[in-house]
C-alpha positions as CSV (number, residue, x, y, z in Angstrom):
1,M,77.4,-30.1,36.8
2,T,75.1,-30.8,39.7
3,T,71.6,-32.1,38.8
4,P,68.8,-30.1,40.3
5,P,66.5,-31.9,42.8
6,P,63.2,-33.3,41.4
7,P,60.2,-31.0,41.7
8,P,58.2,-31.2,45.0
9,P,55.2,-33.6,45.0
10,A,51.8,-31.9,44.3
11,Q,49.4,-31.7,47.3
12,N,47.0,-34.6,47.4
13,G,49.2,-36.5,45.1
14,P,48.3,-37.8,41.6
15,G,44.6,-38.1,40.9
16,Y,42.1,-36.0,42.8
17,G,41.9,-36.9,46.4
18,F,44.5,-39.8,46.6
19,P,47.3,-39.4,49.2
20,P,50.9,-39.7,48.1
21,Q,52.6,-43.1,48.5
22,Q,55.3,-43.1,51.2
23,Q,58.7,-44.6,50.8
24,P,60.9,-45.7,53.7
25,G,62.3,-42.6,55.5
26,G,59.1,-40.5,54.9
27,G,59.6,-39.3,51.3
28,A,56.8,-39.4,48.8
29,Q,57.2,-42.1,46.1
30,P,55.9,-41.0,42.6
31,V,53.1,-43.2,41.2
32,P,53.9,-44.7,37.8
33,G,52.1,-42.8,35.0
34,A,51.7,-39.6,37.0
35,L,53.0,-36.3,35.6
36,G,56.6,-35.8,36.7
37,A,57.1,-39.5,37.6
38,P,60.1,-41.4,36.1
39,G,59.1,-42.9,32.8
40,A,55.9,-40.7,32.4
41,P,55.3,-39.2,29.0
42,G,56.1,-35.6,28.3
43,P,53.5,-32.8,28.6
44,A,52.4,-32.8,24.9
45,G,50.1,-35.8,25.1
46,A,50.4,-36.7,28.8
47,G,47.5,-39.0,29.7
48,G,44.3,-37.1,30.1
49,F,45.8,-33.6,30.8
50,G,47.9,-32.3,28.0
51,P,46.5,-31.1,24.6
52,P,46.2,-33.7,21.9
53,P,49.2,-34.1,19.5
54,G,49.4,-31.3,17.0
55,L,47.6,-28.7,19.1
56,P,49.5,-25.8,20.6
57,T,50.8,-26.1,24.1
58,A,49.3,-23.9,26.7
59,P,51.4,-21.0,28.0
60,G,53.8,-21.9,30.9
61,L,54.7,-25.4,29.6
62,A,58.1,-24.7,28.0
63,P,61.0,-26.8,29.4
64,V,62.9,-25.1,32.1
65,S,66.6,-24.7,31.5
66,G,68.7,-27.1,33.6
67,M,65.9,-29.6,34.3
68,P,66.4,-33.2,33.3
69,P,64.7,-34.4,30.1
70,G,61.1,-35.5,30.7
71,A,60.7,-33.3,33.8
72,V,58.0,-30.6,34.0
73,P,57.8,-27.4,35.9
74,A,56.3,-27.4,39.4
75,R,52.6,-27.2,40.1
76,T,52.0,-23.7,38.6
77,G,52.4,-24.9,35.0
78,N,50.1,-27.9,35.5
79,L,47.3,-25.8,37.1
80,R,47.5,-23.2,34.3
81,R,47.4,-25.9,31.6
82,N,44.5,-27.7,33.3
83,A,42.5,-24.5,33.6
84,V,43.0,-23.6,29.9
85,W,41.8,-26.9,28.7
86,A,38.9,-27.0,31.2
87,F,37.8,-23.7,29.8
88,V,38.1,-24.8,26.2
89,G,36.1,-28.0,27.0
90,A,33.3,-26.0,28.7
91,V,33.0,-23.7,25.7
92,I,32.7,-26.7,23.3
93,V,30.2,-28.5,25.5
94,S,28.1,-25.3,25.9
95,A,28.1,-24.6,22.2
96,G,27.1,-28.2,21.4
97,W,24.2,-28.2,23.9
98,A,22.9,-24.9,22.5
99,A,23.0,-26.3,19.0
100,A,21.2,-29.5,20.2
101,V,18.5,-27.5,21.9
102,M,17.9,-25.4,18.8
103,A,17.6,-28.6,16.7
104,I,15.6,-30.7,19.2
105,P,13.6,-28.4,21.6
106,G,12.2,-31.5,23.3
107,L,15.6,-32.0,25.0
108,V,14.7,-29.4,27.6
109,S,11.0,-30.0,27.8
110,S,9.3,-32.1,30.5
111,D,5.9,-33.3,31.6
112,S,5.5,-30.0,33.5
113,S,6.4,-27.7,30.5
114,P,3.5,-25.4,29.4
115,R,1.6,-26.7,26.4
116,G,0.3,-23.4,24.8
117,L,-3.3,-22.1,24.8
118,R,-4.0,-22.9,21.1
119,G,-6.2,-19.8,20.6
120,Y,-8.4,-20.3,23.7
121,H,-9.3,-17.1,25.6
122,L,-11.5,-15.9,28.5
123,S,-14.9,-14.2,28.5
124,D,-16.4,-12.1,31.2
125,D,-19.6,-14.2,31.4
126,F,-19.0,-17.9,31.1
127,C,-22.7,-18.7,31.7
128,T,-23.3,-17.0,28.3
129,T,-20.2,-18.3,26.5
130,G,-20.5,-21.8,27.8
131,K,-24.4,-21.9,27.8
132,P,-25.5,-25.6,28.2
133,T,-28.0,-25.5,25.3
134,K,-28.5,-29.3,25.1
135,L,-29.2,-29.8,28.8
136,L,-31.5,-26.8,28.8
137,Q,-33.8,-28.8,26.5
138,T,-34.6,-31.0,29.5
139,Y,-34.2,-28.4,32.3
140,S,-34.9,-24.7,32.8
141,V,-33.0,-22.2,34.9
142,S,-34.6,-22.0,38.4
143,D,-36.6,-18.8,39.0
144,S,-35.5,-18.7,42.6
145,S,-31.7,-18.7,42.0
146,A,-30.1,-16.7,39.1
147,P,-26.9,-18.1,37.5
148,T,-23.6,-16.9,38.9
149,H,-20.3,-16.5,37.1
150,H,-16.8,-15.3,37.8
151,T,-13.6,-14.7,35.7
152,D,-10.1,-14.5,37.0
153,R,-6.9,-13.4,35.2
154,H,-3.4,-14.1,36.3
155,P,0.0,-14.4,34.5
156,A,0.2,-18.1,35.3
157,L,-3.5,-19.1,35.2
158,D,-6.7,-17.7,33.7
159,S,-10.0,-19.1,34.9
160,M,-13.8,-18.7,34.4
161,N,-16.7,-20.5,35.9
162,C,-20.5,-20.6,36.0
163,S,-23.1,-22.1,38.4
164,M,-26.7,-22.8,37.7
165,S,-29.7,-24.2,39.6
166,L,-32.0,-26.1,37.2
167,K,-35.6,-27.3,37.4
168,R,-36.9,-30.2,35.4
169,T,-39.1,-28.9,32.6
170,G,-42.7,-30.2,33.2
171,G,-41.5,-32.1,36.3
172,S,-42.6,-32.0,39.9
173,D,-41.3,-29.5,42.4
174,S,-38.7,-32.0,43.7
175,E,-37.0,-32.4,40.4
176,Y,-34.1,-30.0,40.7
177,A,-30.4,-30.3,39.6
178,N,-27.2,-28.2,39.9
179,L,-24.8,-27.5,37.1
180,Y,-21.2,-26.2,37.4
181,M,-18.9,-25.3,34.5
182,R,-15.3,-24.2,34.6
183,A,-12.5,-23.5,32.1
184,D,-8.9,-22.9,33.0
185,L,-6.1,-21.6,30.8
186,H,-2.8,-23.0,32.2
187,K,0.1,-20.7,31.1
188,A,2.9,-21.9,33.4
189,V,2.4,-25.7,33.6
190,N,1.2,-28.7,31.6
191,P,-2.2,-29.8,33.1
192,A,-2.3,-33.2,31.4
193,P,-0.7,-35.2,34.3
194,E,-3.2,-33.7,36.8
195,L,-6.1,-34.5,34.5
196,A,-4.9,-38.1,34.2
197,A,-4.6,-38.4,38.0
198,N,-8.1,-37.0,38.5
199,K,-9.5,-39.6,36.1
200,E,-7.8,-42.5,38.0
201,L,-9.0,-41.2,41.4
202,Y,-12.6,-41.1,40.3
203,R,-12.2,-44.6,38.9
204,A,-10.8,-45.8,42.2
205,R,-13.9,-44.3,44.0
206,G,-16.3,-46.4,42.0
207,Y,-17.3,-43.9,39.2
208,Q,-17.9,-45.2,35.7
209,V,-15.3,-43.7,33.4
210,T,-15.8,-43.5,29.6
211,D,-13.2,-42.1,27.2
212,I,-14.7,-39.7,24.6
213,A,-12.9,-39.7,21.2
214,G,-12.8,-36.7,18.9
215,V,-13.3,-34.0,21.7
216,G,-10.2,-31.8,22.2
217,E,-6.9,-33.6,22.8
218,E,-8.4,-35.9,25.4
219,A,-11.8,-36.1,27.0
220,Y,-13.7,-38.5,29.4
221,F,-17.1,-38.8,31.0
222,L,-17.7,-39.7,34.7
223,Y,-20.9,-41.1,36.1
224,K,-22.2,-42.5,39.4
225,D,-25.7,-43.2,40.7
226,D,-25.1,-43.5,44.4
227,G,-27.7,-44.2,47.1
228,S,-29.5,-46.8,49.1
229,G,-33.2,-47.8,49.0
230,Q,-35.4,-45.2,47.5
231,Y,-33.0,-42.2,47.8
232,H,-30.4,-41.6,45.1
233,S,-27.7,-39.1,44.3
234,V,-26.6,-38.8,40.7
235,Y,-23.2,-37.3,39.6
236,A,-22.1,-36.8,35.9
237,E,-19.1,-34.9,34.6
238,L,-17.3,-34.3,31.3
239,D,-13.6,-33.3,31.3
240,I,-11.8,-32.0,28.3
241,L,-8.1,-31.3,27.8
242,D,-6.7,-29.4,24.8
243,G,-3.1,-28.1,25.1
244,G,-3.0,-25.8,28.1
245,M,-6.8,-25.5,28.3
246,T,-9.0,-27.6,30.6
247,Y,-12.8,-27.6,30.7
248,Y,-15.3,-29.5,32.8
249,I,-19.0,-29.5,33.3
250,N,-20.6,-31.4,36.1
251,Y,-24.2,-32.2,36.9
252,T,-25.6,-33.3,40.3
253,A,-29.2,-34.3,41.2
254,S,-31.0,-36.2,44.0
255,Y,-34.2,-38.0,43.7
256,T,-36.6,-40.4,45.4
257,E,-37.9,-43.4,43.5
258,G,-41.5,-42.9,42.5
259,K,-41.2,-39.1,42.7
260,G,-39.3,-38.4,39.5
261,K,-36.0,-39.5,38.0
262,P,-33.1,-37.6,36.3
263,P,-32.0,-38.3,32.7
264,S,-30.3,-41.7,32.1
265,R,-26.6,-42.1,32.1
266,E,-26.5,-42.1,28.3
267,E,-28.8,-39.1,28.0
268,L,-26.5,-37.1,30.4
269,R,-23.3,-38.2,28.5
270,S,-24.8,-37.0,25.2
271,A,-26.0,-33.7,26.7
272,L,-22.8,-32.9,28.5
273,Q,-20.6,-33.9,25.5
274,S,-22.7,-31.7,23.2
275,D,-22.6,-28.7,25.6
276,G,-18.9,-29.2,26.2
277,Q,-18.0,-29.2,22.5
278,D,-20.0,-26.0,22.0
279,A,-18.3,-24.3,25.0
280,V,-14.7,-25.0,23.9
281,R,-15.5,-23.9,20.3
282,A,-17.0,-20.6,21.7
283,M,-13.8,-20.0,23.7
284,K,-11.9,-19.7,20.4
285,K,-14.3,-17.1,18.8
């Protein structure tokens, strides 16, 4: 009985992307350990490709009549077997990942994931909702410029703001200040990294930065009295982060020495902190 010729070598040879080894005369020489090579184990437990011992063999792997012991069918059977086990592996991995995500949601969260609004909501008049009661014990709203406010709604970001021109109560005509308040409800991203970056940028520009404990999830106060000689420009701001809500209130004033002076740094910190806490509480009512 004549022995059939060995099966033709697979294209690209054993291992993905490696060329077949050539023997004298141009024929391909099997690589030891490859499927179909002399001395290689049979299909049920072949290194890295066949099913583990005891599991059913994929269709198309039955020995072919007339082939020598240990030989396997040509490329079609190998491809079919590999495809079956690749599919089974993908199903197992997918199921495992889904179970892990359900058990540990943080596996798919990141620094940019939304934080939730924690009950905060918009109002149509932020000058009323966020009224700076404490600061208005020192200042009054200017008669020449009424407060302005605006509210915006968007699926990704809701926002409201208020601007006021203030005049020092009992002060001279030159003792004016400006106040700006804003609250944002971030529904698509986590605002914490941007707030942290803002804090460091102000610090790098020479502002005094003070962390405030017990206000929201995080809060800090910024202050700078900038100027030369008799002329000064004062800037103070309080920033609050709580989940997906950010709030800030900033105060600016200019003065000339000997012709009035704004509240001290500590007085401004106390006033803005009190007004900021009142505003974020009102946003939950």
